[in-house]
N, C-alpha and C positions, 0 to 999 in steps of 0.2 A: 425715906424716901418719899414716899407717897406723901406725908406729912410736909415735908418740905415743899411740895409741889405745891397743894395745899395751901399749906401758910401764903405760895408766889400767887397764887391765884388770889387768895384774900386782901392781899397789899393793891394789886392790879383793882380790883374792886370799889377800894377807897380813894385810888390816885383817878381811875377811871371807870364811873358807873356804867358806859357803856359797852356792850361786849366789841364793837366793830374798833371802837376805840381802845380797847383791851390788847386786838389780834394786833392792831399798829403801834403798841406801847410795846409787845411781846418782839416784833417785827425790828425796832428801834433800838432796841435792847440787844438782841441777839447781834445785830449787824455790829451795834460797840463792842460787843463781847471779841467777835470772830476778829474784827481791825484792830482791836490791843493785843488778840495773842498772834496775830501777824506779827503786826510792828515787834513785837518780843521774840518771836523766831528770826524776822529779816533782819535786826538791828543789834540786840544783844545776843542772841544763840548765833548767828554765823558771823558774829562778828569773833567772838570766843573760838569758832573752827577756823577760823582762819588762819591762827595761829598755831595749828596743829601742825602738822610736819607731814600727814596726810591728806589728800583729796576728796576722798570715801566720804567723809563724813560730810562732806560741803553737799556731795550729788546726792547724800541720803535724804538730806533737809532741805534741796530744792524736789526732790521727790513729792514728801510725805508734805509740804508746805501749804499747797494750793486744795486737799480733799481734807486735809484738817479744816480750813477759812471754808472751805465750801461745806461741809459737816455740820458748823453747827450754825452756817444760814438756813440749811435745809429744814436741821431739827427745830430753829423758831418761827420758819414758815410751816413748819407742820402743829407746832401750839399754836400758832397761832388760827390756824385751821380748825381744830378741836374747838379754838374759844368762839371762833365766828357759828359754831352749831348750823353746820351746812346739813342737808341733806344724806341721808347714810349715803346713797351713791356717788355722789358729788363729793364726799370728804372719802371714800372710797378710792377713788378716780385720783383725785389730788395726792391723796399720802402715796397713791402706788405709786405715779411718775415722777413727785418728789426720792420715792425712795429707789426707784428707778437710776434717776440721774445719781444719788450716793453712792450705790453700786457700783457704777457705769466711772464715776472719778475714784475710789478703791480699788477696782480692779484695772486700772490704767497702770495705778500706783506701785501696784505690788508688782504688775509684770516689767515694769521698770526696775523695780528691785531687784527680783529676783535677775534678769537680763544682765543687771549691774555686778550683784554676783557672780554670777557665770565668767562673766568678759575677767573677773578679781579671779577666781580659780584657775581658768583656762593658762593668765600667766604663769602659773605657779604649779610647773610640771613635778617639784620633787615631791608635791603633798595629795593633789590631784592630776591620779596618774590617766584618767579615763576622760579625764575637762580636758579639753586641750586645742589649739586655735582651730586645727580642723576639723572636730567635732563640736564644737561651740554654736553653731546653727542649728545643729540638730537639739540638742538642748534646750536652745531659745524656743525652738517650736512645738518640742514638748512642753515644756512652761506656758506658753502661749494658749495652745490644747488645755492645761489644769486648769489655769486663773477662767479660759472663757465657762469651760464647764462649772467650774464655784460659782460664775458670778450668775448664770444663767440658775443654776438651783436657788440660789438667793433670790433674784426675778420673778421664781416661781415662789416662794414663801413670799415675800409682800405683795403678789397681787391672790395673796389664799389660794394657790392651787395646790391641788395636794399631790407632793412629787412621792409617794410611794409606787401608785400601778405604773408610773412614767418609768422610776428605776427599774420596776421589775420588769418592765415591756423593754428597758435598754438590755439589758441583762439576757434575757432571751434572745431579742434586734442581735447583741454583740455574741453571742454564742453561736449561733447561725452562720453570722458573716466567717467568725472566724475557721468554720468548717470549712466554709466554700473557698477562701482563699487562704489556706493554708500556707501554700506556696508560696505569696506574696508575703507573708507574715514570716515565713523561711528566709527571703531573699530580706523580708526588712531587720531582721535582728541580728541574720550575717556580716548586712552591712554595718547594725554599729557596734560588731565586734573590730568588722575589716578600718573601723573607722579609728577606732580604741587604739588594740591591737599595732595597725597598723605597718603590718607586713611588707609594704610598699606604698610611697606616698606618687603623686601628679608628679609629672616628665619621667619615675621611673625605667629604665630598662627591665623587664623583665623575661621570664623563658618560662610558660604552661608546662604540662606534663605532658600533655600531647603534643608537643613540637614548637608551637607559634609561638615569637616572640615578636614581641614591639613594645613601643612609649606609652605609658600608660595615660589615658588623654583626661579622663571623668574618674571620679570615685562618688558613685552615687549610693542613695536608700536600696535600690531595688537592681542596681546594677554596674558593673564596671564594663571602660571601656577601653580597647588597647590599638593604635594605632601599626600595623605591621610594616616591615620596610620597604614592601610593595605599595604604601598608601595605599593598603586595606585595613579600614575599623571593623575591629571584631568585638560584638559585646557578650557577654559571658554574665549570666545573674550571677546576684553576689553568694546564692546558696552551693552554687558550685568552687566558686574559687573562694571557699572558708572549709573545702573540701577536698581539694589537692594539693599535690605539690608543686611549688611556686619557685620558682629560682629570680631569685632579685641581684641581677646583675649592678646595680647601684648602691647595693646594701654594704654592709660594715661599715668600718668609723672612715672610710673613704670613697669616695666613686670611683677611682682608679681602675682600671678593668685590665690586666694581662692578657698581653695576646703570645702565640704559639706558635711558630714557622717552624713544619717540621723540614729538614732538608736533606738529604744524601750526597756525597760524595764517592766517586771511584774509588775503589782499593789501589794503593802505594799515590792517594793525594795527599798533602802538606796540612797535616791537621792543624795546626797554629798558624797558617797564613790562611788556613779555611775560616776560624774561630776569628781572628782578628781581623778578616773582612766584612764578615757579619756583624762583628760590633761597630765596624765604621761605617754600614749600611744603618743601620737603626739609630747609630748617635746620630745620621748624616740631618734625618727628619726632624723636621722642624717640630710635631704633633708629638713625637714622641717623648716620654716622660724624663727626664736627668736624674730624678730620683722617686722612687729606685731605681737603682742603672739597671740597664740593659744587660745578658748575659747570655754565655751559651753555653750548653750542656750536651756533650758527648754523649749518645743515651745506649746505641746499640749495634754489634755487628752485625748486619745485614746479610742477607741472602748475597747480596751484589751488590752493596752500599754500606758506607760508612754514617748511620743516622745520627746527625745534628741536632740540636732545636733553641733556635734564639727566640730565646725568654723578654719582653718588653710590655712597657706599661701605657695606655694612654691616658686621659685625663677623663673621657666619657665611654660609657660604653657602646654610646650609639655611634662614635668614631671609627667602631671594628673593622668593615666591610672595606672603606676608602685607605685606611692605613695597610692593612693586611695586600692592598691589590699594591700600593705606592713601594712596598717591603720587597712582595715578590717579583712584580718587574725590575726593581734597582738590584736586587740579590739576582737574577739572572744573565741581567746585563754585566755584571762586575764580575764574574764566572767565566763567562763569554773573553771580557777581555783582560782576566789571568791564566783563561785558557786552563779554566778546572772543569773536571769533565764530572755532571750529571751522569749518570748509571742509568738506564731502562731495561725493563724487558727484552729480552730477544731471543728469537726460535734459530734453528738450525734445521733444514728440511735436507734429509736424502735421500734424493730420489731412485728408487734401483728400479731396474730393464727386468721387466718377465718376459722367457724367451715365447716366440711364438709356439702354440699348441701342434705339433707335428701331426699332421692328417694321416689318419689313420688305414693301412694298408699298401702302404709305402714303404 
C-alpha cells in the first residue's frame, strides 16, 4: 500500500513538479473518482435495486450514498493537505476538522441505518418480540446514544486525545451515578420490561392491587399514569407497577367486559317470569352485546330471597358504571310493574310492659 502511494506521488511529480499543482491535481482526481462512484451507485446500482420486490435495499443505498461520496472527497483533501507541506499545527487542525466531518456523516448514516433496521424488526412480532411498535422509540433513543458515544470516541482519536483516562473517569462517574440513581434505574428497567411484556397498554382499564381502578393514559420510561373514574390522575413508578398484581379488564382475546347484576326475589315468585323479564331488560339495552348473549342464573336459596344473577357483556370496561345504572333502574321499574316483590330485611319489635314496682311498707 505504501509502495502504491509513493508510486502515485512519483507520477504526480512528473506531471506537476509544483507541490501546489500536485495538491490541486489530487483534489481533481479524487473529485472525479467520487463523481464516478456516485454515478455508478445512483444510476446502475439504484436501477438494479428498483427491480427487487423489497424497498429496504433502496433505502439503504440512499443512506450510504452520500457518506461514500463525502469520504472520497475528504480522503483526497487530506492527501492534498499532506502534499502541500503545511506546518504541523496547521496540518493537524486541518486534518482534525476533515476527519470530524467524516465521522459526523458516517455517524448520521449509521443512526439512520440502525433506525431502519429497528423499524423493520418492529413490524415482525413473530421473530422480534421485544422490538415492537410501542417499544420502537426506546430502542431508537438507545441507538442514538450508542452512535453518539462511538462518534465522540473516534473524534477524540482524530484529535489525538488519549481516551484511556476519559474512559476510566467515565466508569467511576457511571458507578457513582448508578448508586445515586438506583431508584431511577429500577424504574427505567421496569419500564423497558413493561413495554416489552405489555401487561397493559394505552387506554386499557386496569385495577391495581390496592383497589384503584382507571384508564391507562401514559406509559413512560419512569412511570405509568392512570385516570380514575373520578377524573383524578394517579402516577405510579414503574418499579411498583412491575411488582404488584394488576387486573387488566381490557385484556384477553376481546375487550368485552362481563357485568354481574345480582337480584333477589321473594319466595313464591314465578322464577320463569323473573328470568324472562331480566333477559328482556338486558336485550333492550342497545349497549349490551348481542354476543355472547345475556343469560340469567339462579344462584342460591337465600335467607329471605331467591337469589338470581343477570350476566351480560359490554363492548368496553369503561361503560360498566353507566350500563349497570341503566340495568338496575329498568329492572326495578319492571319489577314494580309486574308486581314482583324484592324482599328486604325486616325486624319485628315486641314491647313488653314492665309493672311498676310496689313501694315497700304498703
